[in-house]
N, C-alpha and C positions, 0 to 999 in steps of 0.2 A: 293097678298099682305098680309103680316102677320099683325095681329092686334097688338095693343100695349100690350095687355095681353099675347099673345103668345110669343112676343119678350121678355117680362119680365121673363116669365117662362123659356124660352130658355137660356137667360143669366144666370139666377140663377142656372139652372141645370148644365150648363157648368162649372160654378165656383165651384159648390158643388163637381162634379165628379173630376175636376182637383185638387181641394184642397185635397180630400181624397186620390187620386192616388199618388200625390206628397208627401203627408204626410206618406203614407205607404212606399214609397221608402226611405224617410228620416229616418223613424224608423228602416228600415232594414239595414241602413248603419252602425249603431253603437249602442251598448248597453250602458246603463248608470244607475247608482244608483239613479240619480235624478228623480223627477217626470216629470220635463220638458224634452222633447226629446232633446238629445245632438245636433242633426243635424235637423234643421227645415226649409225646403225650402218652405213649404206650405204657409207661411205668404206672401212670395213674389208673389205667384199666385194672391191672393186677392188684394194686394197692386198694382201690375202691372195692373190688370184688371180695378181697379178704375181709374188709370191714362190713360189707353188706351180707356176706354169707354166714350161715350158722357155723359154730365151731367145728361140727362134724364134716363140713364140706371144704374147709380151708386147705386140707391136703390136696384136694382136687384142683384148687386154685394154684397151688404151688407147682403141681405137675403140669398144668396147662401153661403156666409162665415159663417153666424150665424148657418145655418142648418148643414153645414159640421163640424164646430167646436163642435156643440152640439152632433152630431153622434160620433165624435172622442172622446169627453169626456166620452161618455157612453161606447164605445167599447175599446178604448186604455187605459183609465185611470180608468175604472171600477167605474165611478161615478154614484150616483143616479140622478134622473131627476133634482132635485133642484140644486144640485152642478154642473151638466152639463150645466144648464142654466146660472149659474154664470160664469162658465168657458168660455162659448160661448160669454157672454157679454163682458168679459175682452178682449178676442181675437178680436172680431169684433169691439168693441169700440176703442181700441188702434190703430188698422189698419186704421179705418176711420179717426181718428185724424191725424195720420202721413201722410196718403195719401192726406188728405185735405190740409195739409201744403205744400206737394210736388206739388200740382196742382197750387199753387200760381205762379209757374214759367212757366206755359203754357200760352204763349201769342204770338202775331204776331207783328213783325217778330220774329222767334224763337231765343232764347238766350241760347245756349247750356250750358254755364258755370253756369248761374243762375239756369237752370233746374237741373244740376248735384248737385249744392250746396243744393238746396231745397230737392232733393231726399235723399241725405245723412242726412240732418236735419230731414226729416220725418221718415227715417229709425231709427235714433237714438231715436227720441221721442217715436216711436212705441215700440222699444225694452226696453227702460228704464222705461217708464210708465207701460208697460205690465208686466215687471219683478217685479216692485214694487208692483203692485196690485196682481199679481200671488203669490208673496211671502206671502202676508197677507192671500190670499185665502188658500194656503197650510197650513199656520199656524193655521187658523181657522178649516180647515177640518181635519188635522192630526197634532195635537199639539205635538205629541211625536217625530216628525221629528226634527233632530238637524242640518241638513245641509242646513240652509236657505241661507247662503252666496253662497254655490255652486248652489243652486236652482236659485238664482238671476242671477248669471253669465251664467248658462245654458240657461235660458229663454232669457236674454238680448242679448248675443252673437249670439245664434242660430237664433233669430228673425232678428237682424240687418243684419247678413250675408245672410240669406235667401232672404231678400228684395233686398239687393245690388246685389245679383247674378241673381235672377229670374226676377225682375221687368224690368231691362234694356232690357232683351230679349223680353218680352211682348210688351213694348213700342216701341222697335226698329222695330218690325215686324208689327206694326199698319199700315194698309193700304198697306201691301205688295202685290205685284202682279208680277207674272212671266212675264218677257219681253224677246223678242228675241234679242234686242239690247239695248245699253245704260247702260249695267251693268259694273261690275268691269273689268278692263283690265287684261289679262292673266298674264302679268308680275307682276302686283300688287298682284294678287291672289297667284302666285307662291312664291313671296317674303314672304308673310304672312304665307304660308304653310311651308316654310323652317324654319321660326322663331318658328312656333308652333311645328314643329318636334324637334327642338333643345330644346324647353321647355319640351316636353314629355320625351326626352332622359335624360336631367339633373334632372328632377323630379323623374324619376324612379331610378336614382342613389342616389340622396340626401335623398329620403324618403324610401330607401330600408331598410329591417330589419337588414341587416348586416353593415349598414353605421357606427355604433358606433365602430365596430371592425376595419373597414377600415381606419377611419379618427380620431378615438380616441377623443382628446380634442378639435380639430378644427371642429368637426361635427356640433355643433350649428351654427357656422359662415357660413356654406354652405347653410343654408336654403334660403338665398336671391339669390343664384346663378340662379335658373330657371326663376325668375320673370321678369328680363329685356327682356328675349325672349318673354314672354307672353305679355308684354307691347308693344313690337314692332309688334307682330302679331296682337294685338288688334287695333293698329293704322293703320296698312296696310289694315286691313279688314273692317274698318269703324264701325259705330254704331251697325249694325246687326251682321256681322261676328265676330266683336270684343266682343260683349256681349255673344255670344254663346261660343267663345273660353275661355272667362273668367269663364263662368259657368262650362264648361267641365274641365278646368284646376283646378279650386278650388275644385270641387267635387272629382277629382282624388287625390288631396293632402289630403283632409279630409278622403277619403276612405283608402288610404295607411296608414295614421296615425291610423285610427281605427283598422287596422290589424297589428299594432305593428311596423310600419316603421317610420323612421325619428326621429329627436331629441326630439320632444314633447312627444314621447311614452317612453322615457327612464325612467322617474320616475312619477308614478301616485299615488296620494294620495287616489283616489277612482276610481272605474270603470267608464270610460267615461271622466275623467278629461283631458286626452291628447287631445281628440277631441274638448272639450270646449276651451282649450288653443290654439289649432291650428287655431280655428276660429277667434281669435283675430288677429293672423298673416294674415289670409285670409282677414279679415275686412280691415286692413291697405292697403293691396295691391288692394283690390276691389275698395276702394276710389281712390287710385292713378290711376288705370286703367280707372275708370269712368271719372276722370278729364282729363286724357290724351286723351280719345276719344272725350270729350267735346271740348277741345282745337283744336283738329284736325277738328272736325265738324264746329266749329266757323270759322276756317280759310277757310274751303271749302265754307261755306255760304258767307263769305266776298268776296271771289274770284268770286263766282257766281253772287253776287249782282253787283260787279264792272264790270263784263263782260256784264251783262244785260244793265247797264247804258251806257257802251261804245257802245254797239250795237244800243241803242236808239239814241245816239248822232250821230253816223256815219250814220244811216238811215236818220236822219233829215238833215244832211249836204248834203247827196247824193240827197235827194228829192228836195232840194232847189238849187242844182247846185253849191255847195261849197265844196272845198277840204281843208283839214287842214294839216299842217306840223309844226313840232317843230325843231328849230335849236339850237345847243349848241352855247352859246354866245361867247365862246373862240375858239373852234375848228371849228365851223360851221357845225358839223355833223348833218344830217337830219334824222328825224323819221316821216314817212308819215302816215297819217290816212288812214283807209280802203276805204274811199270814193274817194281818189285821183285817183285810177285806173279807176273808172267809169267816173269821171268828166274830168280829164286831159289826160287820156290815159296811157298805160302801161309804156311808156318811163319815165314819170314823177317819178314814184316810184323807178326807177333805179338811180336817181340822189341822191348821198350820201352826198353832201356837198352844202353849200350856193354858193360856187364858181361854181359848176356844174349848178346850177339854173341860176346864173347871166350870165353864158356863153350862155344860151339859150335866154336871153333877146335881143331884137333887138338893134343894135349898137347905134341908136340915143337915146334910153331911158336908156341904160345900166348905164351911169354915175349917173342918177337920182335914179335908183334902188339901186346902190351901196351906194350912199349918204344916202338914207333912211335906209338901213341896218346898216351902220356905226353909225348913230345917235341913233337908237334904241338899238343896241348891246352894245354901250358904256354907255347907260343910260342918254344921253343928252335929248332925246325926249321920251315921253311916248307912242307915236303912230306914225305910218307913213302910209300914204295912197298914192298909186301910181296906175296908169293904163298904161299898156304897152302890147306889143305883145311878145310872146315867141314862139320859134320854137320847136315843139315837134311832133314826129311821122310823119314828113313830112308835118306838118300843121303849119300855123301861127295862134295862138290863142290869142285873145284879152282878157286879164284878169285884174281884179282889185285886187290888193294885199294890205292887211292890216296887218301891223306888230305891235306887242306890246311886251314889256319886261315882263319876269317872274322873279321877284326878290326873292332872298333868305332871310334868317333871318337877315343878316347883311346889307341888302339893295342893295347888288350888283346884277347886272343882271346875272342870271344863264342860262336862256334859252330865246329864242325869239319865240313866238307863231305867226303863220301866217295863215290867211284865204285867200284863192284864189277863186274868183268868176268869172265865165265865163260872160264876158260883152256882147259878141255877138257870132254869129256862127263862126265856124272855116273856115279859108280860106286856100286853098291849095297853097303851095309855088310854 
């Protein structure tokens, strides 16, 4: 068993190493004249770690972030110790503020849309507040710098995009474990792979260096062509695969732009401006993809919850010897519950209409059963209770039938719900 202290050090160390590694990768993707790194995915590491960790370990995340950003300020920005401490305070404090806002959506049962909305809000708060404070920091540290507007955009856009790309990957794989069964169906994976392949193909064409010569004036309008394929791949692959696809796709677009490809690189006012601008484009699509995955996940959770309640209901009916069936009030079409097979036998579930059921009722009681059905289906009565024998699977079963109308918004009977209870043991005919 690890002690609390060793766990704290472990989490802080992991965050520090991951932050510096991702920061180095981000810095290598693009050069910029601004003090802020034009591509900054490291903020998403700390933001996502805060969301993924238990509340008791979040202080370790902050310590790891503070240490990593302090080292980054010393090494990458050539700051002195005091300035590096201020730099680390801005980075750590704004990430903590935004991540705290995002955690307001973590509740049971999960609400994917609320979580997505608060993650976007937290990312924007982190980026905007951080950019504003950093602008004043650079103004104080280097008053001769004239590109404060560019500095603000670089910090804000790179931070927001980094959070929206990296954090969903970290939170999506929280609690991940490899399983032999119960994973994504192969058809679903294949459909997502096909969509992602189309995304890669169109991205390599649209963000190629020669696209201006190929498409001339319509080149800027083609930037949205790859993204529907990424959206479809993201929805096919779910929160985990979709977040990875979004990260890989966005990084590819940013990297191609940094190397002079795509419409954003056509005119640059300063080195790195195209990368900053393309991140605004990535930002919009990252939000759309996040919301799309949230809608898909909300639908999946709703279906899972409905199925769980259905199973509870059917188990209760089966345990008490009750079968359920719904009839269309007009056509008489039947929909049998899952307990019907166990309670009444396999033949019952083959009866597709109320007429088929009434044909199995013994001749002496059939008129009463028919009258009960007519009274409920027409809306004259709110309930009907009858007891009779039905002939099913070569047996005469004595059942108690209770019918009740299900009315629509206009008050008309749309369906008839029926509960069938075994009143006594079966008798062979």
